[in-house]
C-alpha positions as CSV (number, residue, x, y, z in Angstrom):
1,W,7.9,22.3,-0.1
2,R,6.7,18.8,0.6
3,P,4.6,18.8,3.8
4,T,4.9,16.0,6.3
5,I,2.0,13.9,7.7
6,A,2.1,15.9,11.0
7,Q,1.4,19.1,8.9
8,S,-1.8,17.7,7.2
9,G,-5.0,19.6,7.8
10,V,-3.1,22.8,8.7
11,T,-3.3,26.2,7.0
12,Y,-0.1,28.0,6.2
13,P,0.4,31.7,5.0
14,V,2.6,31.9,1.8
15,A,4.2,35.0,0.4
16,I,5.7,35.2,-3.0
17,R,7.7,38.3,-3.8
18,A,9.1,39.2,-7.3
19,T,11.5,42.1,-7.6
20,E,12.9,43.7,-10.7
21,S,16.8,43.8,-10.8
22,G,16.9,46.6,-13.4
23,T,16.9,50.4,-12.7
24,G,13.2,50.6,-11.9
25,G,13.4,48.6,-8.8
26,L,9.7,47.3,-9.1
27,S,8.4,44.8,-6.8
28,S,5.3,43.1,-6.0
29,T,4.2,40.6,-3.3
30,L,1.3,38.2,-3.5
31,N,0.1,36.7,-0.1
32,F,-2.3,33.8,0.3
33,Q,-2.9,30.8,2.4
34,T,-2.7,27.2,1.5
35,T,-4.1,24.2,3.4
36,V,-2.4,20.7,3.5
37,N,-4.9,18.1,2.7
38,P,-5.6,15.8,5.5
39,A,-3.9,12.5,5.3
40,T,-6.1,9.4,4.9
41,A,-5.1,5.8,5.4
42,P,-4.5,4.0,2.2
43,Q,-6.7,0.9,1.2
44,V,-4.6,-2.2,1.1
45,S,-5.3,-5.7,-0.3
46,T,-2.9,-8.7,-0.4
47,S,-2.4,-11.3,-2.9
48,W,-0.3,-14.6,-2.7
49,I,1.6,-15.2,-5.8
50,P,2.7,-19.0,-6.0
51,G,6.1,-19.9,-7.3
52,D,6.4,-21.4,-10.7
53,G,9.6,-23.5,-10.2
54,Q,11.7,-20.6,-11.5
55,S,10.8,-18.1,-8.9
56,S,9.9,-18.2,-5.1
57,P,6.3,-17.4,-4.0
58,Q,5.7,-13.8,-3.2
59,V,3.2,-11.6,-1.4
60,Q,1.9,-8.5,-3.3
61,L,0.3,-5.5,-1.5
62,S,-1.9,-3.6,-3.7
63,M,-2.4,0.1,-2.3
64,N,-4.8,2.9,-3.2
65,G,-4.5,6.2,-1.5
66,Q,-3.5,9.9,-1.9
67,L,-0.4,10.9,-4.0
68,G,2.1,12.8,-2.1
69,P,3.0,11.0,1.1
70,D,5.4,8.2,1.4
71,Y,4.1,4.6,2.1
72,L,6.2,2.6,4.6
73,V,5.7,-1.1,4.4
74,W,6.3,-3.0,7.8
75,A,6.2,-6.7,8.4
76,S,6.2,-8.8,11.7
77,E,6.1,-12.5,12.4
78,D,4.4,-12.0,15.9
79,L,2.5,-8.6,15.8
80,M,4.9,-7.3,18.5
81,N,8.2,-6.6,16.7
82,W,8.0,-4.7,13.3
83,V,10.6,-4.4,10.6
84,N,10.5,-1.7,8.0
85,L,10.6,-3.5,4.7
86,G,10.8,-0.3,2.6
87,T,9.4,2.9,1.5
88,A,7.4,3.8,-1.5
89,T,6.5,7.1,-3.1
90,P,3.9,6.2,-5.7
91,T,3.3,8.5,-8.7
92,T,0.1,6.4,-9.7
93,F,-2.5,4.2,-8.1
94,P,-3.2,1.4,-7.6
95,F,0.5,0.8,-6.5
96,V,1.8,-2.7,-6.0
97,W,4.6,-3.6,-3.6
98,T,6.1,-7.1,-3.6
99,D,7.7,-9.0,-0.8
100,A,9.9,-11.5,-2.6
101,S,11.2,-12.8,0.7
102,A,7.7,-13.8,1.9
103,S,8.3,-17.5,1.4
104,Q,11.2,-17.4,4.0
105,Y,8.7,-17.0,6.9
106,P,6.0,-19.5,8.2
107,K,3.7,-16.4,8.7
108,R,3.9,-12.7,8.2
109,F,1.8,-9.8,9.0
110,Y,2.0,-6.5,7.1
111,Q,1.1,-2.8,7.8
112,V,1.4,0.3,5.6
113,R,2.1,3.6,7.4
114,L,2.1,7.1,6.0
115,G,5.2,9.2,6.2
116,P,7.4,11.1,6.5
C-alpha cells in the first residue's frame, strides 16, 4: 500500500490474518492502526549550469524532502500556464532534477508539487 498525499495525516485500521492450511486449521489475527505521516513541501534550490561548447546550458533543481511521495516538476514562462516536465520518485536526498531544455526559453519558472 502506497498512500496518496490526500491520505496524509490520517489513521487507518489494519488487520493481518494468518491461517494454517493443514489439518489443524489454526488462525490468528493481528489488529493495529497506522498513521500516514503528514506531507511536507520539499525544500528546492536552483542552479544554472552554463554550457561548455559541447552541451547546452541547463537548470538543476536540488530537492530535499520526504521519501515516499512523488515529486512533480512543473514549468511556466508566464506563471499562468504550467506544463508538467516530469515526475520523480527519489530514493535518496538531496535529489537533483535537470531541465536540459531550459536554454530554449528566455525565462522559465519552476514549481515542485507532491503527488500522487
